[in-house]
NUVOKOL-492120 format. One record per residue (C-alpha): z, x, y; residue number from 1; residue in one letter. Coordinates in pm, whole numbers. Layout:
REM NUVOKOL-492120
MARTOR, zz, xx, yy, pos, code
MARTOR, Z, X, Y, NUM, a .
...
This chain:
REM NUVOKOL-492120
MARTOR, zz, xx, yy, pos, code
MARTOR, 2, -4, -2, 1, m .
MARTOR, -114, 153, 345, 2, s .
MARTOR, 185, 156, 615, 3, l .
MARTOR, 13, -66, 906, 4, l .
MARTOR, -277, -318, 834, 5, e .
MARTOR, -432, -481, 1119, 6, v .
MARTOR, -618, -746, 1009, 7, a .
MARTOR, -841, -999, 1251, 8, d .
MARTOR, -606, -973, 1562, 9, l .
MARTOR, -704, -1109, 1863, 10, d .
MARTOR, -447, -1095, 2178, 11, v .
MARTOR, -489, -1261, 2435, 12, a .
MARTOR, -269, -1287, 2825, 13, y .
MARTOR, -245, -1609, 3007, 14, t .
MARTOR, -236, -1635, 3384, 15, r .
MARTOR, -174, -1985, 3485, 16, g .
MARTOR, -375, -2215, 3250, 17, n .
MARTOR, -601, -1956, 3178, 18, t .
MARTOR, -643, -1753, 2866, 19, r .
MARTOR, -802, -1432, 2863, 20, m .
MARTOR, -858, -1243, 2527, 21, p .
MARTOR, -732, -866, 2572, 22, a .
MARTOR, -825, -773, 2195, 23, l .
MARTOR, -1109, -936, 1962, 24, r .
MARTOR, -1136, -892, 1566, 25, d .
MARTOR, -966, -539, 1524, 26, i .
MARTOR, -885, -417, 1184, 27, n .
MARTOR, -711, -66, 1174, 28, l .
MARTOR, -548, 112, 834, 29, t .
MARTOR, -282, 356, 952, 30, m .
MARTOR, -146, 557, 605, 31, e .
MARTOR, 188, 760, 627, 32, r .
MARTOR, 196, 1050, 761, 33, g .
MARTOR, -140, 1009, 944, 34, a .
MARTOR, -169, 1075, 1310, 35, i .
MARTOR, -422, 821, 1474, 36, v .
MARTOR, -577, 866, 1816, 37, g .
MARTOR, -674, 558, 2011, 38, l .
MARTOR, -947, 621, 2243, 39, v .
MARTOR, -1179, 474, 2498, 40, g .
MARTOR, -1235, 405, 2879, 41, e .
MARTOR, -940, 221, 3055, 42, s .
MARTOR, -939, -124, 3019, 43, g .
MARTOR, -1060, -79, 2688, 44, s .
MARTOR, -728, -265, 2550, 45, g .
MARTOR, -555, 64, 2368, 46, k .
MARTOR, -211, 5, 2541, 47, s .
MARTOR, -233, -403, 2411, 48, t .
MARTOR, -313, -299, 2083, 49, l .
MARTOR, 30, -45, 2077, 50, g .
MARTOR, 227, -329, 2192, 51, l .
MARTOR, 75, -591, 1977, 52, a .
MARTOR, 172, -351, 1662, 53, i .
MARTOR, 509, -275, 1825, 54, a .
MARTOR, 550, -692, 1916, 55, q .
MARTOR, 640, -578, 2290, 56, l .
MARTOR, 339, -756, 2470, 57, l .
MARTOR, 481, -897, 2753, 58, p .
MARTOR, 573, -1239, 2818, 59, g .
MARTOR, 195, -1415, 2906, 60, n .
MARTOR, 69, -1194, 2626, 61, g .
MARTOR, 77, -1343, 2265, 62, r .
MARTOR, -103, -1236, 1960, 63, v .
MARTOR, -384, -1545, 1896, 64, t .
MARTOR, -529, -1441, 1561, 65, a .
MARTOR, -480, -1226, 1252, 66, g .
MARTOR, -195, -1034, 1130, 67, t .
MARTOR, -9, -671, 1157, 68, i .
MARTOR, 160, -601, 863, 69, a .
MARTOR, 356, -282, 839, 70, f .
MARTOR, 474, -219, 502, 71, d .
MARTOR, 382, -540, 336, 72, g .
MARTOR, 601, -752, 607, 73, t .
MARTOR, 371, -936, 866, 74, d .
MARTOR, 506, -901, 1188, 75, l .
MARTOR, 352, -1179, 1347, 76, t .
MARTOR, 508, -1401, 1179, 77, s .
MARTOR, 845, -1256, 1181, 78, s .
MARTOR, 1173, -1357, 1362, 79, t .
MARTOR, 1330, -1151, 1667, 80, q .
MARTOR, 1563, -1039, 1440, 81, a .
MARTOR, 1416, -939, 1160, 82, e .
MARTOR, 1185, -755, 1452, 83, l .
MARTOR, 1467, -587, 1567, 84, r .
MARTOR, 1537, -428, 1254, 85, a .
MARTOR, 1200, -239, 1261, 86, f .
MARTOR, 1257, -126, 1597, 87, r .
MARTOR, 1380, 226, 1637, 88, g .
MARTOR, 1438, 253, 1270, 89, k .
MARTOR, 1088, 153, 1121, 90, r .
MARTOR, 866, 168, 1416, 91, i .
MARTOR, 893, 421, 1742, 92, g .
MARTOR, 793, 375, 2061, 93, v .
MARTOR, 715, 624, 2350, 94, v .
MARTOR, 574, 543, 2675, 95, f .
MARTOR, 370, 754, 2957, 96, q .
MARTOR, 672, 696, 3196, 97, d .
MARTOR, 1011, 798, 3037, 98, p .
MARTOR, 1174, 574, 3303, 99, s .
MARTOR, 1080, 300, 3111, 100, a .
MARTOR, 1320, 462, 2810, 101, s .
MARTOR, 1562, 633, 2983, 102, l .
MARTOR, 1868, 486, 3096, 103, n .
MARTOR, 1950, 614, 3482, 104, p .
MARTOR, 2305, 587, 3399, 105, v .
MARTOR, 2367, 748, 3090, 106, l .
MARTOR, 2376, 1122, 3019, 107, t .
MARTOR, 2036, 1209, 2784, 108, i .
MARTOR, 2292, 1259, 2519, 109, g .
MARTOR, 2480, 932, 2515, 110, e .
MARTOR, 2147, 761, 2534, 111, q .
MARTOR, 2026, 943, 2180, 112, i .
MARTOR, 2361, 941, 2030, 113, a .
MARTOR, 2379, 555, 2080, 114, e .
MARTOR, 2004, 520, 1902, 115, s .
MARTOR, 2117, 734, 1636, 116, i .
MARTOR, 2453, 540, 1571, 117, r .
MARTOR, 2258, 205, 1589, 118, l .
MARTOR, 1996, 352, 1261, 119, h .
MARTOR, 2255, 618, 1096, 120, h .
MARTOR, 2572, 404, 1087, 121, d .
MARTOR, 2682, 437, 728, 122, t .
MARTOR, 2776, 764, 676, 123, g .
MARTOR, 2553, 782, 357, 124, e .
MARTOR, 2235, 905, 463, 125, s .
MARTOR, 2115, 1210, 328, 126, t .
MARTOR, 1827, 1239, 582, 127, s .
MARTOR, 1663, 1518, 746, 128, l .
MARTOR, 1821, 1428, 1046, 129, l .
MARTOR, 2191, 1384, 860, 130, t .
MARTOR, 2146, 1717, 689, 131, e .
MARTOR, 2118, 1945, 990, 132, t .
MARTOR, 2494, 1827, 1106, 133, l .
MARTOR, 2617, 2121, 880, 134, r .
MARTOR, 2485, 2351, 1162, 135, k .
MARTOR, 2737, 2221, 1387, 136, y .
MARTOR, 3080, 2274, 1427, 137, s .
MARTOR, 3376, 2376, 1740, 138, g .
MARTOR, 3299, 2119, 2057, 139, g .
MARTOR, 2951, 1953, 1917, 140, l .
MARTOR, 3170, 1865, 1591, 141, a .
MARTOR, 3446, 1711, 1798, 142, r .
MARTOR, 3218, 1501, 2013, 143, r .
MARTOR, 3111, 1295, 1675, 144, g .
MARTOR, 2845, 1334, 1435, 145, r .
MARTOR, 2554, 1135, 1647, 146, s .
MARTOR, 2641, 1357, 1946, 147, w .
MARTOR, 2535, 1644, 1691, 148, a .
MARTOR, 2227, 1502, 1566, 149, m .
MARTOR, 2109, 1408, 1928, 150, a .
MARTOR, 2174, 1799, 2066, 151, v .
MARTOR, 1951, 1869, 1731, 152, d .
MARTOR, 1703, 1638, 1829, 153, m .
MARTOR, 1678, 1784, 2177, 154, l .
MARTOR, 1629, 2128, 2011, 155, a .
MARTOR, 1365, 2031, 1776, 156, r .
MARTOR, 1114, 1906, 2064, 157, m .
MARTOR, 1174, 2228, 2215, 158, g .
MARTOR, 1420, 2202, 2503, 159, i .
MARTOR, 1578, 2560, 2544, 160, p .
MARTOR, 1955, 2445, 2616, 161, d .
MARTOR, 1948, 2096, 2410, 162, p .
MARTOR, 2363, 2092, 2462, 163, a .
MARTOR, 2294, 2150, 2825, 164, g .
MARTOR, 2041, 1894, 2806, 165, c .
MARTOR, 2224, 1634, 2669, 166, a .
MARTOR, 2520, 1617, 2912, 167, r .
MARTOR, 2251, 1568, 3205, 168, r .
MARTOR, 2144, 1262, 3378, 169, f .
MARTOR, 1765, 1160, 3401, 170, p .
MARTOR, 1706, 1228, 3720, 171, h .
MARTOR, 1823, 1607, 3707, 172, q .
MARTOR, 1566, 1672, 3409, 173, l .
MARTOR, 1195, 1766, 3506, 174, s .
MARTOR, 912, 1527, 3406, 175, g .
MARTOR, 840, 1722, 3074, 176, g .
MARTOR, 1205, 1768, 2997, 177, m .
MARTOR, 1249, 1357, 3018, 178, r .
MARTOR, 954, 1292, 2805, 179, q .
MARTOR, 1081, 1552, 2575, 180, r .
MARTOR, 1391, 1372, 2598, 181, a .
MARTOR, 1243, 1040, 2549, 182, a .
MARTOR, 1028, 1147, 2231, 183, i .
MARTOR, 1345, 1284, 2113, 184, a .
MARTOR, 1516, 939, 2140, 185, m .
MARTOR, 1205, 760, 1970, 186, a .
MARTOR, 1245, 972, 1678, 187, l .
MARTOR, 1581, 999, 1651, 188, s .
MARTOR, 1587, 674, 1392, 189, g .
MARTOR, 1356, 883, 1202, 190, e .
MARTOR, 1087, 581, 1224, 191, p .
MARTOR, 797, 568, 967, 192, d .
MARTOR, 560, 478, 1263, 193, l .
MARTOR, 529, 611, 1632, 194, l .
MARTOR, 353, 445, 1909, 195, i .
MARTOR, 306, 671, 2155, 196, a .
MARTOR, 132, 567, 2456, 197, d .
MARTOR, -51, 790, 2690, 198, e .
MARTOR, 307, 1027, 2666, 199, p .
MARTOR, 175, 1331, 2836, 200, t .
MARTOR, -78, 1158, 3131, 201, t .
MARTOR, 118, 1254, 3396, 202, a .
MARTOR, 207, 1589, 3289, 203, l .
MARTOR, 108, 1953, 3364, 204, d .
MARTOR, -206, 2040, 3103, 205, v .
MARTOR, 1, 2347, 2965, 206, t .
MARTOR, 317, 2131, 2944, 207, v .
MARTOR, 97, 1857, 2791, 208, q .
MARTOR, -14, 2087, 2519, 209, a .
MARTOR, 331, 2255, 2417, 210, t .
MARTOR, 475, 1854, 2411, 211, i .
MARTOR, 240, 1782, 2148, 212, l .
MARTOR, 208, 2078, 1962, 213, r .
MARTOR, 606, 1992, 1897, 214, e .
MARTOR, 570, 1621, 1857, 215, l .
MARTOR, 326, 1733, 1587, 216, v .
MARTOR, 532, 1939, 1419, 217, e .
MARTOR, 817, 1718, 1396, 218, l .
MARTOR, 631, 1401, 1283, 219, v .
MARTOR, 478, 1635, 976, 220, r .
MARTOR, 804, 1766, 927, 221, e .
MARTOR, 949, 1382, 900, 222, m .
MARTOR, 632, 1256, 722, 223, n .
MARTOR, 596, 991, 1061, 224, t .
MARTOR, 273, 829, 1137, 225, s .
MARTOR, 164, 811, 1470, 226, v .
MARTOR, -71, 617, 1647, 227, l .
MARTOR, -162, 823, 1988, 228, l .
MARTOR, -317, 613, 2257, 229, v .
MARTOR, -487, 839, 2500, 230, t .
MARTOR, -788, 846, 2708, 231, h .
MARTOR, -796, 1274, 2664, 232, d .
MARTOR, -1090, 1348, 2372, 233, l .
MARTOR, -959, 1700, 2363, 234, d .
MARTOR, -626, 1574, 2267, 235, v .
MARTOR, -733, 1361, 2047, 236, a .
MARTOR, -987, 1587, 1889, 237, s .
MARTOR, -677, 1851, 1829, 238, y .
MARTOR, -357, 1632, 1696, 239, f .
MARTOR, -571, 1353, 1527, 240, c .
MARTOR, -640, 1323, 1164, 241, d .
MARTOR, -860, 998, 1280, 242, r .
MARTOR, -975, 829, 1583, 243, i .
MARTOR, -1036, 456, 1632, 244, a .
MARTOR, -1278, 433, 1943, 245, v .
MARTOR, -1212, 74, 2143, 246, l .
MARTOR, -1438, -32, 2430, 247, y .
MARTOR, -1383, -368, 2605, 248, s .
MARTOR, -1114, -509, 2354, 249, g .
MARTOR, -1321, -453, 2056, 250, q .
MARTOR, -1268, -133, 1785, 251, l .
MARTOR, -1585, -11, 1799, 252, f .
MARTOR, -1573, 305, 1557, 253, e .
MARTOR, -1340, 465, 1337, 254, l .
MARTOR, -1340, 780, 1133, 255, a .
MARTOR, -1178, 1081, 1084, 256, s .
MARTOR, -1158, 1338, 1412, 257, a .
MARTOR, -1389, 1555, 1214, 258, k .
MARTOR, -1715, 1289, 1147, 259, e .
MARTOR, -1642, 1177, 1498, 260, i .
MARTOR, -1676, 1475, 1672, 261, f .
MARTOR, -1951, 1638, 1465, 262, e .
MARTOR, -2137, 1274, 1354, 263, n .
MARTOR, -2081, 970, 1650, 264, p .
MARTOR, -2264, 695, 1499, 265, q .
MARTOR, -2201, 407, 1780, 266, n .
MARTOR, -2422, 483, 2093, 267, p .
MARTOR, -2087, 416, 2312, 268, y .
MARTOR, -1909, 698, 2121, 269, t .
MARTOR, -2178, 961, 2146, 270, q .
MARTOR, -2243, 904, 2539, 271, r .
MARTOR, -1828, 902, 2570, 272, l .
MARTOR, -1854, 1250, 2382, 273, l .
MARTOR, -2194, 1358, 2628, 274, a .
MARTOR, -2016, 1251, 2931, 275, s .
MARTOR, -1712, 1492, 2868, 276, q .
MARTOR, -1766, 1872, 3009, 277, p .
MARTOR, -1800, 2090, 2731, 278, n .
MARTOR, -1636, 2445, 2758, 279, i .
MARTOR, -1885, 2578, 2479, 280, d .
MARTOR, -2203, 2535, 2699, 281, d .
MARTOR, -2128, 2536, 3062, 282, e .
MARTOR, -2503, 2427, 3150, 283, s .
MARTOR, -2506, 2120, 2959, 284, a .
MARTOR, -2603, 1852, 3118, 285, e .
MARTOR, -2330, 1544, 3114, 286, l .
MARTOR, -2479, 1180, 3040, 287, a .
MARTOR, -2362, 904, 3297, 288, v .
MARTOR, -2258, 570, 3141, 289, l .
MARTOR, -2454, 365, 3411, 290, e .
MARTOR, -2275, 28, 3471, 291, g .
MARTOR, -1926, -115, 3390, 292, d .
MARTOR, -1738, -218, 3107, 293, v .
MARTOR, -1739, -557, 3100, 294, p .
MARTOR, -1409, -735, 3123, 295, d .
MARTOR, -1242, -784, 2785, 296, p .
MARTOR, -1201, -1174, 2872, 297, a .
MARTOR, -1590, -1225, 2957, 298, d .
MARTOR, -1734, -1426, 2667, 299, e .
MARTOR, -2085, -1257, 2555, 300, l .
MARTOR, -2347, -1338, 2329, 301, a .
MARTOR, -2387, -1004, 2183, 302, g .
MARTOR, -2288, -658, 2157, 303, c .
MARTOR, -2068, -579, 2445, 304, r .
MARTOR, -2220, -227, 2477, 305, f .
MARTOR, -2571, -378, 2503, 306, a .
MARTOR, -2606, -440, 2859, 307, a .
MARTOR, -2499, -31, 2919, 308, r .
MARTOR, -2675, 111, 2612, 309, c .
MARTOR, -3027, 260, 2623, 310, p .
MARTOR, -3116, 214, 2286, 311, e .
MARTOR, -3036, -168, 2259, 312, a .
MARTOR, -3277, -412, 2152, 313, i .
MARTOR, -3358, -817, 2211, 314, d .
MARTOR, -3119, -880, 1896, 315, l .
MARTOR, -2815, -658, 2026, 316, c .
MARTOR, -2791, -921, 2322, 317, r .
MARTOR, -2773, -1238, 2108, 318, s .
MARTOR, -2574, -1114, 1771, 319, t .
MARTOR, -2245, -972, 1783, 320, p .
MARTOR, -2211, -651, 1540, 321, p .
MARTOR, -1981, -625, 1276, 322, r .
MARTOR, -1715, -320, 1237, 323, l .
MARTOR, -1878, -199, 896, 324, v .
MARTOR, -1837, 106, 682, 325, t .
MARTOR, -2181, 310, 710, 326, l .
MARTOR, -2370, 427, 395, 327, p .
MARTOR, -2323, 716, 221, 328, e .
MARTOR, -2680, 852, 406, 329, r .
MARTOR, -2518, 836, 775, 330, l .
MARTOR, -2221, 1048, 725, 331, v .
MARTOR, -2132, 1387, 654, 332, t .
MARTOR, -1734, 1432, 620, 333, h .
MARTOR, -1571, 1081, 592, 334, d .
MARTOR, -1715, 812, 389, 335, r .
MARTOR, -1475, 570, 503, 336, e .
MARTOR, -1673, 591, 848, 337, h .
MARTOR, -1674, 253, 1029, 338, q .
MARTOR, -1915, 138, 1328, 339, c .
MARTOR, -1975, -127, 1466, 340, r .
MARTOR, -2333, -166, 1560, 341, c .
MARTOR, -2666, -371, 1445, 342, l .
MARTOR, -2876, -75, 1466, 343, l .
MARTOR, -2655, 103, 1186, 344, r .
MARTOR, -2523, -176, 1000, 345, d .
MARTOR, -2848, -236, 865, 346, g .
MARTOR, -2873, -572, 1088, 347, t .
MARTOR, -3160, -450, 1332, 348, a .
MARTOR, -3328, -235, 1066, 349, t .
MARTOR, -3665, -416, 1085, 350, a .
MARTOR, -3631, -511, 1449, 351, a .
MARTOR, -3584, -130, 1541, 352, a .
MARTOR, -3868, -17, 1365, 353, g .
MARTOR, -3668, 189, 1067, 354, g .
MARTOR, -3546, 422, 1384, 355, a .
MARTOR, -3227, 578, 1405, 356, g .
MARTOR, -2972, 688, 1700, 357, h .
MARTOR, -2977, 1043, 1812, 358, q .
MARTOR, -2674, 1211, 1842, 359, v .
MARTOR, -2629, 1313, 2186, 360, l .
MARTOR, -2373, 1567, 2184, 361, h .
MARTOR, -2188, 1830, 1933, 362, a .
MARTOR, -1849, 1911, 2033, 363, r .
MARTOR, -1666, 2208, 1869, 364, r .
MARTOR, -1582, 2085, 1476, 365, p .
MARTOR, -1199, 1914, 1513, 366, a .
MARTOR, -1006, 2109, 1301, 367, g .
MARTOR, -1121, 2427, 1464, 368, e .
MARTOR, -775, 2572, 1641, 369, d .
MARTOR, -593, 2244, 1562, 370, r .
MARTOR, -239, 2228, 1573, 371, r .
C-alpha cells in the first residue's frame, strides 16, 4: 500500500455565492521515504494541493470530489478528532513563513518540547529521537526528556548552538534559524509525511541550499516522505526523487526527476524548462511562454494550455486531455511516466499526422551532484 494516494481530487474556494475551482482531477501517489516535488508557475495550485492533503484548507476552501487516502485512511471523510491524531504525528507541515508555525511568546525549545510531549508521551518509544536521549545529561536532563529531544532536533537541523537557540524567542533568531527551528518542530513528531510549502524561498540562496541538504539528510534517516512545494526547478532537480508539474489547477506531468529533466513530454513542461537559465550553456536562448495562465476557475472546453501551446491543434481546444501513463517508446528512465497531452496519449495521432513533440531543452541529468 502506498503511503499517500490522491484520487480524482477536486478542490474549490467560495466567494459569496460563487464557487471557484482551484484543483481539477488530481491523481498522485507517494511511496514511503520518497521526496516528491510540486512545481509550476504561481497560481497553479501547488500550495492548495499541499493544504488539501493536510486538511488545512482555509474556511472558504473544500474538497468537492475525490479522495485523499493516507496509509489507507480517507482523510476527506475523517472527523476533526481523527485529523488531529494525524497532524504532527503522521503528517507534518512547514510553511514558507516560519512565523505561521512559531509562537512569539514561547522560546524555541518550549515549542518543540511541547510538540514532542504531545506525540511522544508514553515514555516507551524506541524511535530515533528517543534513542538520542542517551547523549544528554546534566542541565539538559534536569529540564526533562522532551527538552533534550528538542535540543537534539535543533542540532540535527544544523544549528551551531542548539542549547542556546532553544532558550531564545523566535524574534531573536535570523530568518534562516527560524526556518530551521520550524522544520525541527515539524519533524519532532517523526511524521510519515512532511509537506514543505516553499520552505526556503525567502532565504539567501546559500542558506537555502544548506537548509535543504540538512532537511533531506534528516528525512532520509527518519524514512519520512516529503512533498516539496517549490517554484525553483533547480531545487526540484537536486533534492527530489519524483516531480509533479502543475498548471492551472491540473497535474500535467509526473515522473522521476531524471525523466522530467532529460525527457519532458508535455509541451508545457518542455517550455517551462526551456525558460530557465542554463549555467552549462550561457549562450542558449531562453524560451518565452507567451500569454497568461488561465485562472483555475475558468471553464475551458479543451486543454488548459492550448491557448499558449505552439503545437496545439483544433482538437486540443475542444477535448480535455487525460493524465495517462506513456507508452514505453516515449520514456527513457521511468516506465511510470505520466503526461496530460492529446498529442501524447494517442488521441490526436491521426490529426497530428504522426508528428511528435521536439524536446526543446536538455537540462543536466537529475542526480548529478544531488545530495
